[in-house]
PyMOL Python script that loads the backbone (N, CA, C, O; Angstrom):
from pymol import cmd

cmd.read_pdbstr("""\
ATOM      1  N   MET A   1      92.709  69.137  92.904  1.00  0.00           N
ATOM      2  CA  MET A   1      93.596  68.993  91.763  1.00  0.00           C
ATOM      3  C   MET A   1      94.624  70.110  91.791  1.00  0.00           C
ATOM      4  O   MET A   1      94.260  71.286  91.791  1.00  0.00           O
ATOM      5  N   ASN A   2      95.876  69.767  91.813  1.00  0.00           N
ATOM      6  CA  ASN A   2      96.958  70.740  91.859  1.00  0.00           C
ATOM      7  C   ASN A   2      97.439  71.005  90.435  1.00  0.00           C
ATOM      8  O   ASN A   2      97.968  70.108  89.779  1.00  0.00           O
ATOM      9  N   LEU A   3      97.254  72.247  89.952  1.00  0.00           N
ATOM     10  CA  LEU A   3      97.651  72.594  88.589  1.00  0.00           C
ATOM     11  C   LEU A   3      99.142  72.871  88.468  1.00  0.00           C
ATOM     12  O   LEU A   3      99.718  72.720  87.391  1.00  0.00           O
ATOM     13  N   PHE A   4      99.759  73.270  89.551  1.00  0.00           N
ATOM     14  CA  PHE A   4     101.148  73.680  89.510  1.00  0.00           C
ATOM     15  C   PHE A   4     102.038  72.680  90.233  1.00  0.00           C
ATOM     16  O   PHE A   4     102.840  73.048  91.091  1.00  0.00           O
ATOM     17  N   LYS A   5     101.891  71.455  89.886  1.00  0.00           N
ATOM     18  CA  LYS A   5     102.663  70.400  90.522  1.00  0.00           C
ATOM     19  C   LYS A   5     104.080  70.383  89.942  1.00  0.00           C
ATOM     20  O   LYS A   5     104.259  70.318  88.725  1.00  0.00           O
ATOM     21  N   LYS A   6     105.073  70.441  90.813  1.00  0.00           N
ATOM     22  CA  LYS A   6     106.458  70.408  90.362  1.00  0.00           C
ATOM     23  C   LYS A   6     106.879  68.986  90.076  1.00  0.00           C
ATOM     24  O   LYS A   6     106.531  68.055  90.802  1.00  0.00           O
ATOM     25  N   LYS A   7     107.627  68.835  89.015  1.00  0.00           N
ATOM     26  CA  LYS A   7     108.180  67.521  88.717  1.00  0.00           C
ATOM     27  C   LYS A   7     109.439  67.353  89.551  1.00  0.00           C
ATOM     28  O   LYS A   7     110.359  68.168  89.477  1.00  0.00           O
ATOM     29  N   SER A   8     109.471  66.326  90.317  1.00  0.00           N
ATOM     30  CA  SER A   8     110.647  66.112  91.150  1.00  0.00           C
ATOM     31  C   SER A   8     111.757  65.501  90.301  1.00  0.00           C
ATOM     32  O   SER A   8     111.514  64.643  89.452  1.00  0.00           O
ATOM     33  N   GLY A   9     112.958  65.955  90.545  1.00  0.00           N
ATOM     34  CA  GLY A   9     114.101  65.410  89.838  1.00  0.00           C
ATOM     35  C   GLY A   9     114.492  66.201  88.603  1.00  0.00           C
ATOM     36  O   GLY A   9     115.616  66.054  88.122  1.00  0.00           O
ATOM     37  N   TYR A  10     113.613  67.030  88.075  1.00  0.00           N
ATOM     38  CA  TYR A  10     113.941  67.798  86.879  1.00  0.00           C
ATOM     39  C   TYR A  10     114.635  69.091  87.272  1.00  0.00           C
ATOM     40  O   TYR A  10     114.157  69.835  88.128  1.00  0.00           O
ATOM     41  N   VAL A  11     115.775  69.348  86.631  1.00  0.00           N
ATOM     42  CA  VAL A  11     116.501  70.598  86.825  1.00  0.00           C
ATOM     43  C   VAL A  11     116.828  71.129  85.440  1.00  0.00           C
ATOM     44  O   VAL A  11     117.454  70.437  84.637  1.00  0.00           O
ATOM     45  N   SER A  12     116.404  72.361  85.157  1.00  0.00           N
ATOM     46  CA  SER A  12     116.624  72.928  83.826  1.00  0.00           C
ATOM     47  C   SER A  12     118.104  73.208  83.599  1.00  0.00           C
ATOM     48  O   SER A  12     118.901  73.247  84.536  1.00  0.00           O
ATOM     49  N   GLU A  13     118.447  73.401  82.334  1.00  0.00           N
ATOM     50  CA  GLU A  13     119.842  73.687  81.983  1.00  0.00           C
ATOM     51  C   GLU A  13     120.297  75.003  82.593  1.00  0.00           C
ATOM     52  O   GLU A  13     121.437  75.131  83.039  1.00  0.00           O
ATOM     53  N   PHE A  14     119.405  75.972  82.610  1.00  0.00           N
ATOM     54  CA  PHE A  14     119.762  77.272  83.182  1.00  0.00           C
ATOM     55  C   PHE A  14     120.016  77.166  84.677  1.00  0.00           C
ATOM     56  O   PHE A  14     120.960  77.770  85.188  1.00  0.00           O
ATOM     57  N   THR A  15     119.191  76.411  85.381  1.00  0.00           N
ATOM     58  CA  THR A  15     119.389  76.217  86.815  1.00  0.00           C
ATOM     59  C   THR A  15     120.700  75.482  87.072  1.00  0.00           C
ATOM     60  O   THR A  15     121.409  75.802  88.025  1.00  0.00           O
ATOM     61  N   GLN A  16     121.023  74.521  86.249  1.00  0.00           N
ATOM     62  CA  GLN A  16     122.300  73.814  86.368  1.00  0.00           C
ATOM     63  C   GLN A  16     123.458  74.772  86.128  1.00  0.00           C
ATOM     64  O   GLN A  16     124.456  74.737  86.847  1.00  0.00           O
ATOM     65  N   PHE A  17     123.325  75.632  85.113  1.00  0.00           N
ATOM     66  CA  PHE A  17     124.364  76.605  84.801  1.00  0.00           C
ATOM     67  C   PHE A  17     124.604  77.541  85.986  1.00  0.00           C
ATOM     68  O   PHE A  17     125.747  77.784  86.374  1.00  0.00           O
ATOM     69  N   LEU A  18     123.506  78.068  86.562  1.00  0.00           N
ATOM     70  CA  LEU A  18     123.652  78.970  87.705  1.00  0.00           C
ATOM     71  C   LEU A  18     124.277  78.263  88.905  1.00  0.00           C
ATOM     72  O   LEU A  18     125.121  78.835  89.595  1.00  0.00           O
ATOM     73  N   SER A  19     123.868  77.039  89.150  1.00  0.00           N
ATOM     74  CA  SER A  19     124.428  76.291  90.278  1.00  0.00           C
ATOM     75  C   SER A  19     125.917  76.053  90.082  1.00  0.00           C
ATOM     76  O   SER A  19     126.699  76.192  91.023  1.00  0.00           O
ATOM     77  N   ASP A  20     126.310  75.697  88.869  1.00  0.00           N
ATOM     78  CA  ASP A  20     127.735  75.481  88.579  1.00  0.00           C
ATOM     79  C   ASP A  20     128.523  76.783  88.714  1.00  0.00           C
ATOM     80  O   ASP A  20     129.625  76.795  89.261  1.00  0.00           O
ATOM     81  N   MET A  21     127.953  77.873  88.213  1.00  0.00           N
ATOM     82  CA  MET A  21     128.650  79.155  88.277  1.00  0.00           C
ATOM     83  C   MET A  21     128.834  79.598  89.726  1.00  0.00           C
ATOM     84  O   MET A  21     129.899  80.096  90.091  1.00  0.00           O
ATOM     85  N   LYS A  22     127.802  79.420  90.554  1.00  0.00           N
ATOM     86  CA  LYS A  22     127.911  79.800  91.964  1.00  0.00           C
ATOM     87  C   LYS A  22     128.867  78.888  92.709  1.00  0.00           C
ATOM     88  O   LYS A  22     129.519  79.324  93.658  1.00  0.00           O
ATOM     89  N   ALA A  23     128.965  77.622  92.295  1.00  0.00           N
ATOM     90  CA  ALA A  23     129.896  76.699  92.941  1.00  0.00           C
ATOM     91  C   ALA A  23     131.333  77.063  92.591  1.00  0.00           C
ATOM     92  O   ALA A  23     132.226  76.943  93.430  1.00  0.00           O
ATOM     93  N   LYS A  24     131.561  77.509  91.355  1.00  0.00           N
ATOM     94  CA  LYS A  24     132.914  77.892  90.932  1.00  0.00           C
ATOM     95  C   LYS A  24     133.344  79.220  91.539  1.00  0.00           C
ATOM     96  O   LYS A  24     134.517  79.408  91.862  1.00  0.00           O
ATOM     97  N   ASN A  25     132.400  80.139  91.695  1.00  0.00           N
ATOM     98  CA  ASN A  25     132.718  81.455  92.233  1.00  0.00           C
ATOM     99  C   ASN A  25     131.708  81.800  93.331  1.00  0.00           C
ATOM    100  O   ASN A  25     130.678  82.409  93.044  1.00  0.00           O
ATOM    101  N   PRO A  26     131.982  81.425  94.571  1.00  0.00           N
ATOM    102  CA  PRO A  26     131.015  81.650  95.650  1.00  0.00           C
ATOM    103  C   PRO A  26     130.837  83.124  96.039  1.00  0.00           C
ATOM    104  O   PRO A  26     129.923  83.445  96.798  1.00  0.00           O
ATOM    105  N   ARG A  27     131.680  84.011  95.542  1.00  0.00           N
ATOM    106  CA  ARG A  27     131.577  85.431  95.896  1.00  0.00           C
ATOM    107  C   ARG A  27     130.618  86.195  94.987  1.00  0.00           C
ATOM    108  O   ARG A  27     130.457  87.406  95.137  1.00  0.00           O
ATOM    109  N   ILE A  28     129.987  85.503  94.054  1.00  0.00           N
ATOM    110  CA  ILE A  28     129.060  86.167  93.136  1.00  0.00           C
ATOM    111  C   ILE A  28     127.901  86.796  93.899  1.00  0.00           C
ATOM    112  O   ILE A  28     127.552  87.950  93.650  1.00  0.00           O
ATOM    113  N   GLU A  29     127.309  86.062  94.812  1.00  0.00           N
ATOM    114  CA  GLU A  29     126.173  86.596  95.561  1.00  0.00           C
ATOM    115  C   GLU A  29     126.586  87.777  96.426  1.00  0.00           C
ATOM    116  O   GLU A  29     125.809  88.714  96.608  1.00  0.00           O
ATOM    117  N   GLU A  30     127.785  87.741  96.955  1.00  0.00           N
ATOM    118  CA  GLU A  30     128.286  88.861  97.753  1.00  0.00           C
ATOM    119  C   GLU A  30     128.399  90.116  96.881  1.00  0.00           C
ATOM    120  O   GLU A  30     128.051  91.213  97.317  1.00  0.00           O
ATOM    121  N   GLY A  31     128.879  89.949  95.665  1.00  0.00           N
ATOM    122  CA  GLY A  31     128.968  91.081  94.734  1.00  0.00           C
ATOM    123  C   GLY A  31     127.604  91.595  94.327  1.00  0.00           C
ATOM    124  O   GLY A  31     127.415  92.802  94.171  1.00  0.00           O
ATOM    125  N   GLN A  32     126.646  90.689  94.151  1.00  0.00           N
ATOM    126  CA  GLN A  32     125.287  91.105  93.812  1.00  0.00           C
ATOM    127  C   GLN A  32     124.679  91.926  94.944  1.00  0.00           C
ATOM    128  O   GLN A  32     124.034  92.944  94.693  1.00  0.00           O
ATOM    129  N   LEU A  33     124.875  91.500  96.169  1.00  0.00           N
ATOM    130  CA  LEU A  33     124.338  92.241  97.313  1.00  0.00           C
ATOM    131  C   LEU A  33     124.999  93.610  97.444  1.00  0.00           C
ATOM    132  O   LEU A  33     124.342  94.591  97.793  1.00  0.00           O
ATOM    133  N   ALA A  34     126.306  93.674  97.161  1.00  0.00           N
ATOM    134  CA  ALA A  34     127.005  94.959  97.233  1.00  0.00           C
ATOM    135  C   ALA A  34     126.484  95.912  96.160  1.00  0.00           C
ATOM    136  O   ALA A  34     126.290  97.098  96.427  1.00  0.00           O
ATOM    137  N   GLY A  35     126.258  95.404  94.956  1.00  0.00           N
ATOM    138  CA  GLY A  35     125.720  96.234  93.886  1.00  0.00           C
ATOM    139  C   GLY A  35     124.313  96.703  94.190  1.00  0.00           C
ATOM    140  O   GLY A  35     123.961  97.849  93.910  1.00  0.00           O
ATOM    141  N   ARG A  36     123.509  95.828  94.761  1.00  0.00           N
ATOM    142  CA  ARG A  36     122.143  96.197  95.121  1.00  0.00           C
ATOM    143  C   ARG A  36     122.152  97.296  96.172  1.00  0.00           C
ATOM    144  O   ARG A  36     121.390  98.258  96.076  1.00  0.00           O
ATOM    145  N   SER A  37     123.007  97.156  97.167  1.00  0.00           N
ATOM    146  CA  SER A  37     123.038  98.164  98.223  1.00  0.00           C
ATOM    147  C   SER A  37     123.546  99.501  97.692  1.00  0.00           C
ATOM    148  O   SER A  37     123.113 100.555  98.157  1.00  0.00           O
ATOM    149  N   ARG A  38     124.458  99.469  96.723  1.00  0.00           N
ATOM    150  CA  ARG A  38     124.963 100.705  96.137  1.00  0.00           C
ATOM    151  C   ARG A  38     123.855 101.439  95.380  1.00  0.00           C
ATOM    152  O   ARG A  38     123.808 102.669  95.391  1.00  0.00           O
ATOM    153  N   LEU A  39     122.971 100.695  94.727  1.00  0.00           N
ATOM    154  CA  LEU A  39     121.936 101.330  93.919  1.00  0.00           C
ATOM    155  C   LEU A  39     120.667 101.646  94.689  1.00  0.00           C
ATOM    156  O   LEU A  39     120.062 102.693  94.462  1.00  0.00           O
ATOM    157  N   TRP A  40     120.245 100.767  95.596  1.00  0.00           N
ATOM    158  CA  TRP A  40     118.917 100.881  96.168  1.00  0.00           C
ATOM    159  C   TRP A  40     118.877 101.214  97.647  1.00  0.00           C
ATOM    160  O   TRP A  40     117.946 101.890  98.084  1.00  0.00           O
ATOM    161  N   ASP A  41     119.825 100.779  98.423  1.00  0.00           N
ATOM    162  CA  ASP A  41     119.779 101.006  99.862  1.00  0.00           C
ATOM    163  C   ASP A  41     120.377 102.374 100.169  1.00  0.00           C
ATOM    164  O   ASP A  41     121.597 102.538 100.173  1.00  0.00           O
ATOM    165  N   LYS A  42     119.525 103.341 100.421  1.00  0.00           N
ATOM    166  CA  LYS A  42     119.954 104.716 100.673  1.00  0.00           C
ATOM    167  C   LYS A  42     119.857 105.036 102.156  1.00  0.00           C
ATOM    168  O   LYS A  42     119.117 104.395 102.903  1.00  0.00           O
ATOM    169  N   GLU A  43     120.614 106.030 102.560  1.00  0.00           N
ATOM    170  CA  GLU A  43     120.565 106.512 103.933  1.00  0.00           C
ATOM    171  C   GLU A  43     119.213 107.168 104.186  1.00  0.00           C
ATOM    172  O   GLU A  43     118.642 107.757 103.268  1.00  0.00           O
ATOM    173  N   PRO A  44     118.694 107.084 105.386  1.00  0.00           N
ATOM    174  CA  PRO A  44     117.435 107.774 105.686  1.00  0.00           C
ATOM    175  C   PRO A  44     117.622 109.285 105.574  1.00  0.00           C
ATOM    176  O   PRO A  44     118.646 109.823 105.994  1.00  0.00           O
ATOM    177  N   GLN A  45     116.631 109.960 105.007  1.00  0.00           N
ATOM    178  CA  GLN A  45     116.736 111.397 104.790  1.00  0.00           C
ATOM    179  C   GLN A  45     116.210 112.151 106.006  1.00  0.00           C
ATOM    180  O   GLN A  45     115.256 111.731 106.661  1.00  0.00           O
ATOM    181  N   ASP A  46     116.852 113.264 106.283  1.00  0.00           N
ATOM    182  CA  ASP A  46     116.466 114.114 107.395  1.00  0.00           C
ATOM    183  C   ASP A  46     115.253 114.944 106.981  1.00  0.00           C
ATOM    184  O   ASP A  46     115.320 115.694 106.007  1.00  0.00           O
ATOM    185  N   LEU A  47     114.159 114.816 107.705  1.00  0.00           N
ATOM    186  CA  LEU A  47     112.926 115.518 107.342  1.00  0.00           C
ATOM    187  C   LEU A  47     113.065 117.028 107.446  1.00  0.00           C
ATOM    188  O   LEU A  47     112.465 117.758 106.657  1.00  0.00           O
ATOM    189  N   ASP A  48     113.850 117.509 108.411  1.00  0.00           N
ATOM    190  CA  ASP A  48     114.025 118.947 108.567  1.00  0.00           C
ATOM    191  C   ASP A  48     114.769 119.540 107.371  1.00  0.00           C
ATOM    192  O   ASP A  48     114.383 120.593 106.864  1.00  0.00           O
ATOM    193  N   SER A  49     115.831 118.876 106.920  1.00  0.00           N
ATOM    194  CA  SER A  49     116.578 119.397 105.762  1.00  0.00           C
ATOM    195  C   SER A  49     115.742 119.303 104.494  1.00  0.00           C
ATOM    196  O   SER A  49     115.858 120.167 103.625  1.00  0.00           O
ATOM    197  N   MET A  50     114.903 118.279 104.363  1.00  0.00           N
ATOM    198  CA  MET A  50     114.021 118.184 103.200  1.00  0.00           C
ATOM    199  C   MET A  50     113.015 119.332 103.201  1.00  0.00           C
ATOM    200  O   MET A  50     112.729 119.913 102.155  1.00  0.00           O
ATOM    201  N   ARG A  51     112.478 119.658 104.385  1.00  0.00           N
ATOM    202  CA  ARG A  51     111.513 120.757 104.494  1.00  0.00           C
ATOM    203  C   ARG A  51     112.165 122.088 104.144  1.00  0.00           C
ATOM    204  O   ARG A  51     111.592 122.891 103.407  1.00  0.00           O
ATOM    205  N   ARG A  52     113.382 122.325 104.680  1.00  0.00           N
ATOM    206  CA  ARG A  52     114.081 123.581 104.396  1.00  0.00           C
ATOM    207  C   ARG A  52     114.411 123.704 102.905  1.00  0.00           C
ATOM    208  O   ARG A  52     114.301 124.795 102.345  1.00  0.00           O
ATOM    209  N   ALA A  53     114.811 122.614 102.257  1.00  0.00           N
ATOM    210  CA  ALA A  53     115.116 122.652 100.831  1.00  0.00           C
ATOM    211  C   ALA A  53     113.862 122.953 100.019  1.00  0.00           C
ATOM    212  O   ALA A  53     113.921 123.707  99.048  1.00  0.00           O
ATOM    213  N   ARG A  54     112.730 122.374 100.405  1.00  0.00           N
ATOM    214  CA  ARG A  54     111.472 122.615  99.706  1.00  0.00           C
ATOM    215  C   ARG A  54     111.039 124.064  99.859  1.00  0.00           C
ATOM    216  O   ARG A  54     110.570 124.680  98.902  1.00  0.00           O
ATOM    217  N   GLU A  55     111.197 124.614 101.068  1.00  0.00           N
ATOM    218  CA  GLU A  55     110.778 125.997 101.316  1.00  0.00           C
ATOM    219  C   GLU A  55     111.703 127.008 100.657  1.00  0.00           C
ATOM    220  O   GLU A  55     111.248 128.095 100.300  1.00  0.00           O
ATOM    221  N   SER A  56     112.956 126.700 100.484  1.00  0.00           N
ATOM    222  CA  SER A  56     113.900 127.652  99.911  1.00  0.00           C
ATOM    223  C   SER A  56     113.953 127.585  98.386  1.00  0.00           C
ATOM    224  O   SER A  56     114.709 128.325  97.758  1.00  0.00           O
ATOM    225  N   ARG A  57     113.173 126.724  97.807  1.00  0.00           N
ATOM    226  CA  ARG A  57     113.165 126.573  96.361  1.00  0.00           C
ATOM    227  C   ARG A  57     112.479 127.778  95.712  1.00  0.00           C
ATOM    228  O   ARG A  57     111.428 128.227  96.168  1.00  0.00           O
ATOM    229  N   VAL A  58     113.092 128.296  94.637  1.00  0.00           N
ATOM    230  CA  VAL A  58     112.538 129.433  93.909  1.00  0.00           C
ATOM    231  C   VAL A  58     111.670 128.887  92.788  1.00  0.00           C
ATOM    232  O   VAL A  58     112.117 128.064  91.989  1.00  0.00           O
ATOM    233  N   MET A  59     110.430 129.347  92.732  1.00  0.00           N
ATOM    234  CA  MET A  59     109.514 128.869  91.710  1.00  0.00           C
ATOM    235  C   MET A  59     109.923 129.398  90.342  1.00  0.00           C
ATOM    236  O   MET A  59     110.279 130.567  90.196  1.00  0.00           O
ATOM    237  N   GLN A  60     109.868 128.533  89.358  1.00  0.00           N
ATOM    238  CA  GLN A  60     110.241 128.896  87.999  1.00  0.00           C
ATOM    239  C   GLN A  60     108.991 129.340  87.242  1.00  0.00           C
ATOM    240  O   GLN A  60     107.894 128.836  87.480  1.00  0.00           O
ATOM    241  N   GLN A  61     109.177 130.294  86.325  1.00  0.00           N
ATOM    242  CA  GLN A  61     108.059 130.747  85.508  1.00  0.00           C
ATOM    243  C   GLN A  61     107.618 129.629  84.570  1.00  0.00           C
ATOM    244  O   GLN A  61     108.368 128.689  84.308  1.00  0.00           O
ATOM    245  N   ALA A  62     106.397 129.747  84.073  1.00  0.00           N
ATOM    246  CA  ALA A  62     105.884 128.735  83.153  1.00  0.00           C
ATOM    247  C   ALA A  62     106.696 128.715  81.863  1.00  0.00           C
ATOM    248  O   ALA A  62     106.985 127.643  81.331  1.00  0.00           O
ATOM    249  N   TYR A  63     107.065 129.888  81.355  1.00  0.00           N
ATOM    250  CA  TYR A  63     107.892 129.969  80.164  1.00  0.00           C
ATOM    251  C   TYR A  63     109.126 130.765  80.558  1.00  0.00           C
ATOM    252  O   TYR A  63     109.041 131.979  80.743  1.00  0.00           O
ATOM    253  N   VAL A  64     110.255 130.114  80.687  1.00  0.00           N
ATOM    254  CA  VAL A  64     111.422 130.742  81.301  1.00  0.00           C
ATOM    255  C   VAL A  64     112.044 131.827  80.437  1.00  0.00           C
ATOM    256  O   VAL A  64     112.761 132.673  80.970  1.00  0.00           O
ATOM    257  N   TYR A  65     111.803 131.845  79.121  1.00  0.00           N
ATOM    258  CA  TYR A  65     112.435 132.831  78.255  1.00  0.00           C
ATOM    259  C   TYR A  65     111.572 134.091  78.063  1.00  0.00           C
ATOM    260  O   TYR A  65     111.961 135.014  77.347  1.00  0.00           O
ATOM    261  N   GLN A  66     110.423 134.114  78.698  1.00  0.00           N
ATOM    262  CA  GLN A  66     109.529 135.273  78.584  1.00  0.00           C
ATOM    263  C   GLN A  66     110.082 136.398  79.454  1.00  0.00           C
ATOM    264  O   GLN A  66     110.451 136.178  80.608  1.00  0.00           O
ATOM    265  N   SER A  67     110.137 137.604  78.891  1.00  0.00           N
ATOM    266  CA  SER A  67     110.582 138.754  79.665  1.00  0.00           C
ATOM    267  C   SER A  67     109.378 139.635  79.995  1.00  0.00           C
ATOM    268  O   SER A  67     108.423 139.703  79.221  1.00  0.00           O
ATOM    269  N   HIS A  68     109.425 140.295  81.121  1.00  0.00           N
ATOM    270  CA  HIS A  68     108.299 141.122  81.544  1.00  0.00           C
ATOM    271  C   HIS A  68     108.528 142.555  81.147  1.00  0.00           C
ATOM    272  O   HIS A  68     107.687 143.412  81.416  1.00  0.00           O
TER     273      HIS A  68
END
""", "prot")
cmd.dss("prot")
cmd.show_as("cartoon", "prot")
cmd.util.cbc("prot")
cmd.orient("prot")
């Protein structure tokens, strides 16, 4: 028994809207991919520079306004 049987022929209003919008403006997906790459696809980080930055970091006191 298949519980998740798709009804053939049914297309929701939202799916129709998206299909129409993509048909009118085919560059939408290209813009989405460009935005995704701007936010999420980063350059690989250099392990040596990450190590040097970690080692050169000055540790902060637990309470920075405390004077000795």
